N, C-alpha and C positions, 0 to 999 in steps of 0.2 A: 221351616223350609220356605214357606210362602213369604215370610218377612225377608229372608235372605235374597230370594228371587226379586222381590220388590226393590230392595236396596241396589241389587245389581243393575236392574233396568233403569233406575234413577241415575246411577253413576254413568251408565252408557249414554243415556239421553243428555246428561250434562256434558260428557265428552264430545258428543256430536255437536251440541250447541256451541261449545268453546271452539271447536274446529271451524264451525261455520262463521263465528265471529272473527276468528283469525284470518279466514279467507277474505272476509269483507273489509278487513283493515287496509286502508290505503298503503300502497307500497309493499304489501305482502306477496309472496309467491303463492298464487292460488291455482286451483285446477284449470281455470280458463286460460291462464298464462302458460301453464305447462302444456296444455293442448296445442296452443299456438306454436310452442317450441317444437313439439313432436311433428306437427304437420309441416312446418318449415323444413325440418331436417329430412323428413320422408320424401320431400320433393328434390332432394339433392341427388342428381343422377349417379354420381360416383361414390355414394354412401358406403356400399358394401366394400368396394375396393379400398376406400380410405380406412375403414375400420380394420380390414384384414392387414393392410400394410402397417398401420401404426401399432396395432396390438402385437405384431410379430417381429418388429424390428426396433433397433435403437433409433430414436427420433433424429439424432444427428446423422446417422448413416442414411436414413431415409431422405433427409433434407439436403444432404451434401450436393452442392451444385457443381457438377463436373465441368461445365462450361467455364466457370471462373478459374479453374486450374489449367485450362488449355493455354499453352504458351508460357507457362510459368518457368522461370529459370532462377538460379541463385548466383548470378554474375553481378559484380559491383565494380565500377570503375574508380571508386574512391574508398580506401580502407585505412583505418587507424589501428595499429597493432595494440593488442591488449595483453592481459596477463593470463588468459586461458579460462576455460569454462569452470565455474564453481557451482556448488550445490548447497542450497539452504536447508535441504532435507525437510523434516516436518516441523519447521519453525516459520514464523512470520517476519523474518529479517531481510526481506527482499531489498528494502531501502539501504540497508547496511552493506549487503553484498554488492549492490549496484554502486554504492559509494566506493567500495574497495576496488571495483573494476575501473573506476575513474582515476584513482590516485596510485595504485600499485605500479602501473607502467613507469611512473616517475623514478622509482627505485631501480627498476630494470634498466632504464636508460642511463641513469647516473653510474651504476655499477656494471653495466654491460652484461646483465644477467639474462638468461634465456627464459627464466620463470621466477616469479616471486608472488607469495600470497601473504596478505595481512591476516592476523588472527581476529576473526569475528567473535570468537568466544570471549576474548579479552574485552572488546568493546561492548558486547552484550552484557557482561557482568556489570560494568559501570552504568550502562543504560538502565538496567533493572533497578540498581540501587538509587540512581538519580530519579527515576520515575516514581519510585516508592516515596522518596522524600517530597517530590512535587505533590503527590496525592495527599500525604499527611499534612503538608503545609496548606493545601487547599481546604482540607477538613478544618483546620484551625481558622482559616479565613471565613469559612461558611458556618462557623459554630453557632451563629444565631439563626440560621435558616432552618425551617422545618425539614424533617428528614424526607418528606415527599416533594420538596422543592425541585423544580426541573433540573437545575444545575447539580444539586445533590444526587439526584437519581442518575444523571448522566455519568458522574464520576464513580458512584457506587457500582454502576453496571459494569464498568471496566476500569478498575483501579490500576491494573498492571498488564498491559498487552505487549506483544512483540513489536507493534507497529511504530512507524516513524517516517521520517523523510530526510532529505539531504541536510537540512539545517541541524537535525539531531546528530547526524554523522559528524559534521564539522565541529559541533560543540563538544562532542566526546573526544575527538582527536586533539583538539586544542587544549582541553583540560587534562586529559589523562595520557596523551601520547598514543603511540601504536607499538605493537610488537609483531614480529614475524609469526606466521601460523605455527611454525615448529616450536616456538617458545611457549605458547599456550594453545595446544590443539583442541579440536572439538571433543566434547564428551557426549555420552549417551543423552544427557539431559539438555545440553545446549543444542543438539541436533533434533531433539523431539521435546518441545517445551510445554506441551499440554499439562503435564502433571505438576511441574515446578510452578507454572503460572497459577494453577489452581490452589496450591498450598500457599504461595505468597499472597494471592488475592484474599484468602481467608484471614491470614495474619493482618493484612491491611484493613480489611473491614472490621476486624476485631479492634484494631487500633483506632479506627474512626469512631466506633462506639465508645471506646475508652476516653477519647478526646472530648466527646460530647458529654459524657457522664461527669468528667472532671470539671468541665466548664459549668455545668449545672450546679456543681458543688461550690462554685465561686473561685476556682483556681485562675491565676493570672495567665497571660499568654506565655510568659517566661516559664511558668510551671508546666504548661501544656507542651512547650517545646522540649522540656526535660523529659516528659513522658514519651514524646515522639521519638526521641533518640533511643529509648529502650526498645521501641518497636523496630526502629531502623537497624539496631544491633541484631535483632532476631532475623531480619531479612538478610543482613550481611552474612550471618552464620549459614543460613540456608543456601545462599549463593556459593559460598566456599565449598560446602558439602557437594554441590551439584556441578559446579563449573571448575572447581579447583581455585587455589589462591592466586590472584593476579601477581605476576612477578614485579619486583621493585628494581631489579637489575638483571641483566642477562648478557650472554656472549653471543655475538653473531659472526659466523664464518662464511666467507665467500671466495670464489676464485677471481683473480684480477689479472689483466694483461692479455696480450695476444696469445694465440694457441701455442706458439713455440716458447713463450716465456711466462706461461701461467703460473701464478703463485697463490697460495691460500693466505688470505688476510683474516685476521682474527681481532675483534675489537669489542670492548665492553660498553654497554649502553644502559641507560634507564629508558623506560618507554617515552618519557618527555624528550630526552636528548636524541633518541632515534628519530622521533618526529621532526625535531628541529633540524637535524642534519640532512634528512632526506626529503622532507616535505615543506618545512616551515617557510623558507624564502621562496620556494618554487610554487607554493599553493596560490592559485589565482583567487581573486575576490569574486565569488559567484553570486548571481542574482537569480531569483525565481521569476519565471514568466508563465502565467497561467492562461488557459483559454476556457473561460466559463461564460458562455453567451447568455446565461440566465442573470448575470450581473452586468452592470454598465462597463463597456469596454474602454480601453485607453485611460484607465484609472489605476491608482496605486491603492492597495488594500493592506490593512494590518490585521492579522489573525490573532484575536485575543487568546491568551494563554496557550499559544502554540509552541511549546518548548518542552524538552525533557529535563533540562537542568534549571533549577529554580532561579539562579542569578543571571541567566542569559536573556537576551532580548527576544521578543516574539518574532514570528515570521512575518515578512512583508513580501508581497507578490504583485507584479504588474499584471493586469488583465488585458491581454491584447488579442487582436484577430489571429486566427489560426495561421494565416500566411506569414505573420511575423515570427511565430514559433518555428515554422519551417525555415524561414530565412536565416534565423540565428543558429539553428541546428546545422544547416549547410555551411554557414560561415565558420562554425566551430570545427567541423570535420576538415574543412580546407585549411584550418589552422592546426591540424593534427591533434585535436582535442576530442576525446570521447564525451558523449552527452548523456547525462542522467535524465530520465524522464519518468513520469507517472501516467498511467492509463487505466482503462477498464479492459483487463486482459481476458475476461470471460466471453467476449463477444467476437463473432466472426474469426475465431481462432481455430485453424485446422492443425491440431497438435501433431498429427501423424507425420506431416511433412514440414512442419514449422512454417506455416503461412498465415499471415494476418491479411485478410482481403475482404472487402465489403461483399456481402451476399454469398460468401463461400458456403453458407447454409441458407437455403431458400425455404424458410418456414411459411412464407406467404402462400406459395404454390402447394406445399405439402398439406396445409390445412385449409386452404381457401379463405384465409383471414388476412387482414392488413395489420401487421404487427409494428408498423413503422411509427416512430416518434422522432421529431427533430431533436437536435442535440440539446437545445435549451430546455425543452420540456422533459427530456430524459433526466436532466439534472434536477429540475424543479420538482418532479414527481418521483424522484429517487429510483429511476429505472437504470441509472448508471452512476458510477462513482470511481474515483481514482483508487483502485484496490491493489495495484501492483506497480513496482518500480523495476526498471531494467536500464540498459544503456544502448545507445545507438553508436555504432562504430564504423559505419560505412554507408554509402549511397550509390545508386545507379542513376545516371542522368542522361537526358536526351542530348542530341548534338547541340541544342541551344542552351544546355546547362540546367534544364528544369528537372527536378527529382522525379523519377518514376517509382522508385522503391528504396527502402532503407534497410540496412543490415543491423539486426538487433541481437544482442547477447543477453541471454536469460541466466537465471541462477537456479535452474532446476536440473542440473547435471547434464550428462551427454545422452541419456536414454530418452529424452523428450525433444521434440522438434527435429531439426536437421543437425543432430549431434550437439544440441545445446544452442543452436542459432535459429533465428526466425527471419523470414523475409517479410517486411512490413510494406505493403503497397501504399502509395501516396494517399489514395482515398481513405484508407484505414486511419492514417495519421489525422486526416480531417475530422473523422467521426469519433475516434476513441482516445486520442492523446489529449491530455488535460493540463500537463505542466512540464516544462523543461527547465534545467538549470544551466545557465550560460555565464561564461567569463565576462565580468563587467567591462574588461578592456575592449571587448568586441562590440559593445553597444554603440548605437549611433545617436545623433544629437537629440532626436525626439524622445527616445527611451531614457537617455541620461537626464533630460529635463524632467521627465515624468517621475523619476526617482526622487527629485527634490520637492515634489508637491506634498501637500498635507494628505496623509492616507485616510481612507474610509475604514472605520473599524468594523470588522466582521465578528459578530457574537460567537462565542466558543461552541455553541450548540448548533450553529448553522450547518445543515447536512453535508454540503459539498466539502467544506473545509474540515468538518469533523471527520469525514471519511479519509481525507488526505492526511490528517493528523494520526489516524489509526491504521495507516497503510500497512497491511500485514497478510496479504494472501499467502497461504501456505502451498507448498509444492503438492 
């Protein structure tokens, strides 16, 4: 018993000594530092009121800045007609739905339809197959890299997500065409992609291991590609089970003519012929314009490996001052073109009324802290990213023509925002919009010249553009 007590006392003394050493360690959180924190907080006059308020309320409700909402209206003097509110449900296909919102009105105009929807399930099927192929090809290219290599880890972390951007959308439509939503409607799995992504990701990681094992055994690249095709066949099967088989041919019916002479027209198409007839010649050549103040402005950038289809070129984007993005957005709307854009949708977003406004939530006052970072530092230190794509379809301007606010159509259905629409105030555009897609025909001489310059290559792991490549905020 005495020996046990002695051992206990020794252990206790050792513990106290270790704690003392840790407290003396430079940079450690020690009792003296904690005492300073406590005394500093105790001298805050509104301490009890703050604790009571924050512990008993939603932080957003507490921080809601009513003065920012004063004078708000949803009136716009410039509008471009779209195809109607759509819903991406529990999937990360915002970029695809926003792309559909840009091009669907072309069919409506040509056929004088009141409504038309493209099948996102059809495009998502091919997007997942192509991304799977890209991942497996990348594993073949990186076969000599150690598995803990930075690039290997980046790709293994997310072999197959829903994310993408405008370039992904156009690559898919040009290669596979499009079909109406009625031809390949949404399924349970296309609308809620968490489980299908998990299963496909496991197959792809298993495929990556198989590629590396076969390479270690001395197999050639040709043999590795043969194995890759067996993995891709499993992915194809999985997609057919969950999305349905994509149609090779279909019949499209619509009403044509004036009200008094309306007739039903019926015609057979392939997805490619449907795209060619209704989109091909009318599709503008679009260019990407980013605003990333953490990088040099007025330069052209090439984003390494920024594609979903193996044989397609990488994305290029001009990095311009924010005023140029707004200039070209205004110019597009006046040309009756809807504008696809990427932003950080999680900030200053009052969902209840569909308002994007700077300081709509005043966290500084609620907590007595300065939470402000400028846009460049928010990007550098990963406090913001392009995590959602939507479309701009209108604006409200002053008598002098300066935009005061912008009309945004989201892809979260009609139960969010103002029946699916948001009012984006011009100051929010400055702070949270990061990229727009513009018809090349509208560019002016300075930007056209910039497109002809030698681009600066951005590494595929660079955080800003990596986030852009993985654009997939879910509803």
